[in-house]
C-alpha positions as CSV (number, residue, x, y, z in Angstrom):
1,M,16.7,124.2,37.5
2,F,17.8,125.9,40.6
3,E,14.5,127.9,40.5
4,V,12.6,124.6,40.9
5,V,14.8,123.6,43.9
6,N,14.3,127.0,45.5
7,S,10.6,127.1,44.9
8,G,9.7,124.2,47.1
9,A,8.1,122.3,44.2
10,M,10.2,119.2,44.8
11,N,8.5,115.8,44.7
12,K,9.1,113.0,47.2
13,A,9.6,109.5,45.9
14,E,8.9,106.2,47.8
15,V,12.0,104.0,47.7
16,M,11.2,100.5,46.8
17,E,13.3,97.3,47.0
18,E,13.6,97.3,43.2
19,D,15.4,100.7,43.4
20,F,18.1,99.2,45.6
21,E,18.5,96.3,43.1
22,T,18.8,98.7,40.2
23,A,21.3,100.8,42.2
24,G,23.3,97.7,42.9
25,A,23.4,96.8,39.2
26,L,24.5,100.4,38.3
27,C,27.4,100.1,40.9
28,L,28.5,96.7,39.4
29,E,29.6,98.5,36.2
30,Y,32.8,99.8,37.8
31,R,33.8,101.8,34.7
32,S,31.0,104.3,35.3
33,G,32.3,105.3,38.7
34,L,28.7,105.5,40.1
35,R,28.5,104.4,43.7
36,T,26.0,103.8,46.6
37,A,23.8,106.8,47.3
38,D,24.4,108.4,43.9
39,A,23.4,105.1,42.3
40,L,20.2,105.0,44.4
41,H,19.3,108.5,43.4
42,A,20.0,107.6,39.8
43,A,17.8,104.4,39.9
44,I,14.9,106.3,41.3
45,A,15.2,109.2,38.9
46,R,15.4,106.8,35.9
47,K,12.3,104.9,37.1
48,L,10.3,108.1,37.5
49,G,11.7,109.8,34.4
50,F,13.2,112.7,36.4
51,K,16.3,114.7,35.5
52,L,19.0,114.9,38.1
53,L,20.8,118.1,38.9
54,T,24.5,117.9,39.9
55,A,27.3,120.4,40.1
56,D,29.8,117.5,40.1
57,P,31.4,117.0,36.6
58,G,32.4,113.5,37.4
59,L,29.0,112.5,38.6
60,H,27.5,114.1,35.4
61,Q,29.7,111.8,33.4
62,D,28.7,108.8,35.5
63,Y,25.0,109.5,34.9
64,R,25.6,110.0,31.2
65,H,27.4,106.7,31.0
66,H,24.2,105.0,32.3
67,R,22.0,107.3,30.1
68,I,20.4,108.9,33.1
69,A,19.0,112.4,32.4
70,N,21.0,115.0,34.3
71,E,22.0,118.6,34.1
72,V,25.0,120.6,35.3
73,P,23.9,124.1,36.2
74,E,25.9,127.1,35.3
75,V,27.1,128.2,38.7
76,R,28.8,131.6,39.3
77,L,30.3,131.7,42.7
78,F,31.2,135.3,42.3
79,E,31.5,137.9,39.6
80,L,34.4,140.3,39.4
81,K,33.5,143.9,38.7
82,F,36.1,146.4,37.7
83,T,35.4,150.1,37.7
C-alpha cells in the first residue's frame, strides 16, 4: 500500500454535503471512537469503495467497527543487525 502512496497515483475526491452528514452519523455512534476528520475520510472512502491506510491500531478498530475497508501496514522503524 505504501508503494501506491509513494508513487503519486493517489486520487482526489470531491467532498460533498452528504459526506459531512455521513461523517456526523459515524461520530454519533460513540462506541466506535471515530471522530471528526477521521470520520469524514471514512465516509468518503466508503462512498468511493476505497480502502484506508492507517498505522493507528485504534483507528483501525474504529474503521472495522463501521465496516470500512482499511489496512494497517507492516511498519519497521528500524532493524537491528548483529554481527
